N, CA, C and O atoms as a GROMACS GRO file, in nm:
protein
  256
    1UNK      N    1   2.094   0.225  -0.309
    1UNK     CA    2   1.974   0.177  -0.385
    1UNK      C    3   1.821   0.187  -0.373
    1UNK      O    4   1.765   0.077  -0.364
    2UNK      N    5   1.749   0.284  -0.372
    2UNK     CA    6   1.601   0.246  -0.346
    2UNK      C    7   1.567   0.120  -0.421
    2UNK      O    8   1.622   0.075  -0.522
    3UNK      N    9   1.472   0.074  -0.356
    3UNK     CA   10   1.330  -0.024  -0.365
    3UNK      C   11   1.294  -0.012  -0.527
    3UNK      O   12   1.281   0.101  -0.574
    4UNK      N   13   1.286  -0.072  -0.572
    4UNK     CA   14   1.169  -0.067  -0.708
    4UNK      C   15   1.028  -0.086  -0.653
    4UNK      O   16   1.002  -0.182  -0.581
    5UNK      N   17   0.919   0.024  -0.692
    5UNK     CA   18   0.826  -0.079  -0.685
    5UNK      C   19   0.761  -0.105  -0.766
    5UNK      O   20   0.762  -0.057  -0.880
    6UNK      N   21   0.666  -0.213  -0.708
    6UNK     CA   22   0.568  -0.327  -0.838
    6UNK      C   23   0.470  -0.335  -0.752
    6UNK      O   24   0.482  -0.330  -0.630
    7UNK      N   25   0.349  -0.350  -0.827
    7UNK     CA   26   0.237  -0.294  -0.788
    7UNK      C   27   0.186  -0.502  -0.774
    7UNK      O   28   0.204  -0.584  -0.865
    8UNK      N   29   0.132  -0.529  -0.651
    8UNK     CA   30   0.121  -0.648  -0.525
    8UNK      C   31  -0.028  -0.661  -0.511
    8UNK      O   32  -0.098  -0.575  -0.458
    9UNK      N   33  -0.057  -0.731  -0.543
    9UNK     CA   34  -0.243  -0.716  -0.471
    9UNK      C   35  -0.264  -0.771  -0.318
    9UNK      O   36  -0.201  -0.860  -0.261
   10UNK      N   37  -0.350  -0.709  -0.280
   10UNK     CA   38  -0.362  -0.712  -0.164
   10UNK      C   39  -0.424  -0.852  -0.098
   10UNK      O   40  -0.524  -0.904  -0.149
   11UNK      N   41  -0.362  -0.906   0.010
   11UNK     CA   42  -0.391  -1.065   0.060
   11UNK      C   43  -0.545  -1.134   0.081
   11UNK      O   44  -0.617  -1.218   0.027
   12UNK      N   45  -0.546  -1.008   0.236
   12UNK     CA   46  -0.653  -0.985   0.288
   12UNK      C   47  -0.800  -0.868   0.342
   12UNK      O   48  -0.815  -0.749   0.313
   13UNK      N   49  -0.838  -0.907   0.378
   13UNK     CA   50  -0.910  -0.775   0.422
   13UNK      C   51  -1.047  -0.684   0.335
   13UNK      O   52  -1.127  -0.754   0.273
   14UNK      N   53  -1.062  -0.564   0.335
   14UNK     CA   54  -1.178  -0.521   0.269
   14UNK      C   55  -1.157  -0.506   0.122
   14UNK      O   56  -1.247  -0.503   0.038
   15UNK      N   57  -0.976  -0.495   0.088
   15UNK     CA   58  -1.017  -0.506  -0.064
   15UNK      C   59  -0.888  -0.608  -0.113
   15UNK      O   60  -0.802  -0.591  -0.199
   16UNK      N   61  -0.911  -0.714  -0.026
   16UNK     CA   62  -0.805  -0.870  -0.106
   16UNK      C   63  -0.874  -0.855  -0.196
   16UNK      O   64  -0.992  -0.824  -0.213
   17UNK      N   65  -0.738  -0.895  -0.296
   17UNK     CA   66  -0.796  -0.890  -0.420
   17UNK      C   67  -0.710  -0.833  -0.508
   17UNK      O   68  -0.645  -0.890  -0.596
   18UNK      N   69  -0.712  -0.693  -0.476
   18UNK     CA   70  -0.724  -0.577  -0.550
   18UNK      C   71  -0.540  -0.570  -0.585
   18UNK      O   72  -0.438  -0.626  -0.546
   19UNK      N   73  -0.586  -0.456  -0.687
   19UNK     CA   74  -0.386  -0.415  -0.717
   19UNK      C   75  -0.396  -0.271  -0.549
   19UNK      O   76  -0.486  -0.192  -0.522
   20UNK      N   77  -0.277  -0.295  -0.488
   20UNK     CA   78  -0.215  -0.180  -0.433
   20UNK      C   79  -0.288  -0.074  -0.467
   20UNK      O   80  -0.381  -0.027  -0.402
   21UNK      N   81  -0.233  -0.023  -0.601
   21UNK     CA   82  -0.218   0.102  -0.629
   21UNK      C   83  -0.415   0.131  -0.681
   21UNK      O   84  -0.440   0.242  -0.727
   22UNK      N   85  -0.459   0.094  -0.676
   22UNK     CA   86  -0.656   0.038  -0.708
   22UNK      C   87  -0.656   0.093  -0.560
   22UNK      O   88  -0.710   0.201  -0.588
   23UNK      N   89  -0.635   0.100  -0.410
   23UNK     CA   90  -0.677   0.134  -0.294
   23UNK      C   91  -0.680   0.243  -0.234
   23UNK      O   92  -0.575   0.306  -0.244
   24UNK      N   93  -0.796   0.311  -0.147
   24UNK     CA   94  -0.766   0.421  -0.117
   24UNK      C   95  -0.650   0.460  -0.027
   24UNK      O   96  -0.580   0.382   0.037
   25UNK      N   97  -0.637   0.635  -0.032
   25UNK     CA   98  -0.511   0.699   0.086
   25UNK      C   99  -0.562   0.662   0.201
   25UNK      O  100  -0.483   0.671   0.295
   26UNK      N  101  -0.708   0.609   0.234
   26UNK     CA  102  -0.710   0.652   0.392
   26UNK      C  103  -0.707   0.464   0.404
   26UNK      O  104  -0.744   0.418   0.512
   27UNK      N  105  -0.666   0.370   0.302
   27UNK     CA  106  -0.629   0.190   0.343
   27UNK      C  107  -0.463   0.240   0.351
   27UNK      O  108  -0.377   0.214   0.434
   28UNK      N  109  -0.459   0.310   0.247
   28UNK     CA  110  -0.282   0.274   0.271
   28UNK      C  111  -0.219   0.344   0.415
   28UNK      O  112  -0.120   0.295   0.469
   29UNK      N  113  -0.281   0.456   0.464
   29UNK     CA  114  -0.227   0.497   0.586
   29UNK      C  115  -0.294   0.416   0.754
   29UNK      O  116  -0.268   0.414   0.875
   30UNK      N  117  -0.410   0.347   0.636
   30UNK     CA  118  -0.457   0.245   0.802
   30UNK      C  119  -0.321   0.089   0.841
   30UNK      O  120  -0.261   0.049   0.941
   31UNK      N  121  -0.332   0.042   0.669
   31UNK     CA  122  -0.186  -0.059   0.669
   31UNK      C  123  -0.107  -0.029   0.752
   31UNK      O  124  -0.080  -0.093   0.854
   32UNK      N  125  -0.039   0.117   0.701
   32UNK     CA  126   0.079   0.122   0.796
   32UNK      C  127   0.122   0.173   0.917
   32UNK      O  128   0.235   0.212   0.948
   33UNK      N  129  -0.012   0.166   1.004
   33UNK     CA  130  -0.030   0.119   1.126
   33UNK      C  131  -0.059   0.013   1.143
   33UNK      O  132  -0.048  -0.009   1.263
   34UNK      N  133  -0.093  -0.075   1.090
   34UNK     CA  134  -0.082  -0.227   1.116
   34UNK      C  135   0.018  -0.277   1.189
   34UNK      O  136   0.100  -0.185   1.191
   35UNK      N  137   0.055  -0.350   1.238
   35UNK     CA  138   0.196  -0.460   1.292
   35UNK      C  139   0.194  -0.589   1.227
   35UNK      O  140   0.270  -0.680   1.195
   36UNK      N  141   0.040  -0.548   1.220
   36UNK     CA  142   0.078  -0.781   1.151
   36UNK      C  143   0.134  -0.742   0.975
   36UNK      O  144   0.219  -0.812   0.919
   37UNK      N  145   0.058  -0.603   0.900
   37UNK     CA  146   0.116  -0.602   0.761
   37UNK      C  147   0.223  -0.566   0.750
   37UNK      O  148   0.274  -0.556   0.638
   38UNK      N  149   0.283  -0.538   0.850
   38UNK     CA  150   0.499  -0.537   0.873
   38UNK      C  151   0.549  -0.678   0.904
   38UNK      O  152   0.658  -0.732   0.884
   39UNK      N  153   0.470  -0.708   0.940
   39UNK     CA  154   0.555  -0.833   1.002
   39UNK      C  155   0.493  -0.912   0.919
   39UNK      O  156   0.555  -0.945   0.818
   40UNK      N  157   0.405  -0.945   0.931
   40UNK     CA  158   0.372  -1.109   0.838
   40UNK      C  159   0.338  -1.070   0.640
   40UNK      O  160   0.345  -1.168   0.566
   41UNK      N  161   0.311  -0.950   0.584
   41UNK     CA  162   0.359  -0.904   0.463
   41UNK      C  163   0.474  -0.799   0.454
   41UNK      O  164   0.454  -0.682   0.420
   42UNK      N  165   0.554  -0.833   0.476
   42UNK     CA  166   0.626  -0.738   0.449
   42UNK      C  167   0.682  -0.662   0.289
   42UNK      O  168   0.764  -0.572   0.275
   43UNK      N  169   0.632  -0.710   0.219
   43UNK     CA  170   0.658  -0.698   0.025
   43UNK      C  171   0.581  -0.592   0.037
   43UNK      O  172   0.619  -0.476   0.024
   44UNK      N  173   0.431  -0.640   0.070
   44UNK     CA  174   0.297  -0.599   0.041
   44UNK      C  175   0.321  -0.417   0.123
   44UNK      O  176   0.266  -0.313   0.087
   45UNK      N  177   0.440  -0.442   0.262
   45UNK     CA  178   0.424  -0.361   0.308
   45UNK      C  179   0.511  -0.226   0.271
   45UNK      O  180   0.489  -0.105   0.260
   46UNK      N  181   0.575  -0.278   0.264
   46UNK     CA  182   0.761  -0.193   0.149
   46UNK      C  183   0.679  -0.050   0.034
   46UNK      O  184   0.689   0.073   0.028
   47UNK      N  185   0.576  -0.198  -0.068
   47UNK     CA  186   0.536  -0.150  -0.154
   47UNK      C  187   0.454  -0.055  -0.108
   47UNK      O  188   0.484   0.050  -0.164
   48UNK      N  189   0.367  -0.042  -0.035
   48UNK     CA  190   0.209   0.056   0.072
   48UNK      C  191   0.291   0.154   0.095
   48UNK      O  192   0.219   0.254   0.084
   49UNK      N  193   0.444   0.203   0.131
   49UNK     CA  194   0.518   0.322   0.168
   49UNK      C  195   0.536   0.395   0.026
   49UNK      O  196   0.489   0.505  -0.003
   50UNK      N  197   0.609   0.320  -0.050
   50UNK     CA  198   0.681   0.327  -0.162
   50UNK      C  199   0.488   0.409  -0.254
   50UNK      O  200   0.469   0.509  -0.322
   51UNK      N  201   0.413   0.325  -0.215
   51UNK     CA  202   0.244   0.416  -0.298
   51UNK      C  203   0.272   0.572  -0.260
   51UNK      O  204   0.290   0.680  -0.316
   52UNK      N  205   0.263   0.504  -0.103
   52UNK     CA  206   0.231   0.634  -0.034
   52UNK      C  207   0.291   0.765  -0.057
   52UNK      O  208   0.222   0.867  -0.057
   53UNK      N  209   0.420   0.765  -0.078
   53UNK     CA  210   0.516   0.879  -0.121
   53UNK      C  211   0.478   0.907  -0.273
   53UNK      O  212   0.464   1.027  -0.296
   54UNK      N  213   0.458   0.819  -0.387
   54UNK     CA  214   0.421   0.824  -0.455
   54UNK      C  215   0.303   0.934  -0.500
   54UNK      O  216   0.290   1.026  -0.580
   55UNK      N  217   0.224   0.862  -0.394
   55UNK     CA  218   0.080   0.973  -0.416
   55UNK      C  219   0.123   1.108  -0.404
   55UNK      O  220   0.128   1.203  -0.482
   56UNK      N  221   0.184   1.072  -0.172
   56UNK     CA  222   0.213   1.214  -0.163
   56UNK      C  223   0.246   1.321  -0.282
   56UNK      O  224   0.190   1.425  -0.316
   57UNK      N  225   0.360   1.252  -0.333
   57UNK     CA  226   0.509   1.317  -0.453
   57UNK      C  227   0.368   1.409  -0.555
   57UNK      O  228   0.438   1.470  -0.636
   58UNK      N  229   0.351   1.413  -0.559
   58UNK     CA  230   0.204   1.406  -0.700
   58UNK      C  231   0.128   1.416  -0.704
   58UNK      O  232   0.060   1.430  -0.805
   59UNK      N  233   0.085   1.414  -0.565
   59UNK     CA  234  -0.069   1.507  -0.485
   59UNK      C  235  -0.210   1.377  -0.578
   59UNK      O  236  -0.318   1.414  -0.626
   60UNK      N  237  -0.171   1.272  -0.576
   60UNK     CA  238  -0.279   1.134  -0.596
   60UNK      C  239  -0.312   1.128  -0.512
   60UNK      O  240  -0.255   1.093  -0.408
   61UNK      N  241  -0.418   1.161  -0.531
   61UNK     CA  242  -0.599   1.077  -0.432
   61UNK      C  243  -0.652   1.019  -0.500
   61UNK      O  244  -0.694   1.041  -0.614
   62UNK      N  245  -0.659   0.847  -0.362
   62UNK     CA  246  -0.733   0.760  -0.442
   62UNK      C  247  -0.863   0.754  -0.337
   62UNK      O  248  -0.856   0.775  -0.216
   63UNK      N  249  -0.964   0.726  -0.401
   63UNK     CA  250  -1.089   0.749  -0.323
   63UNK      C  251  -1.178   0.593  -0.340
   63UNK      O  252  -1.189   0.536  -0.449
   64UNK      N  253  -1.239   0.538  -0.203
   64UNK     CA  254  -1.326   0.392  -0.273
   64UNK      C  255  -1.470   0.461  -0.334
   64UNK      O  256  -1.554   0.390  -0.389
   0.00000   0.00000   0.00000
């Protein structure tokens, strides 16, 4: 069964405190490339992957 998306707030970085759904596409890409996000923030990492897939599927672009 696929994991269900839940919106989470970023706990670090330039967009700390913002909902994942509100961060730019470029930041999602950056997060996916950071090992510390995957290891220290696994839920956030999984939700970022789901958010990015959703945006790709529906051609959604969030910019700064």
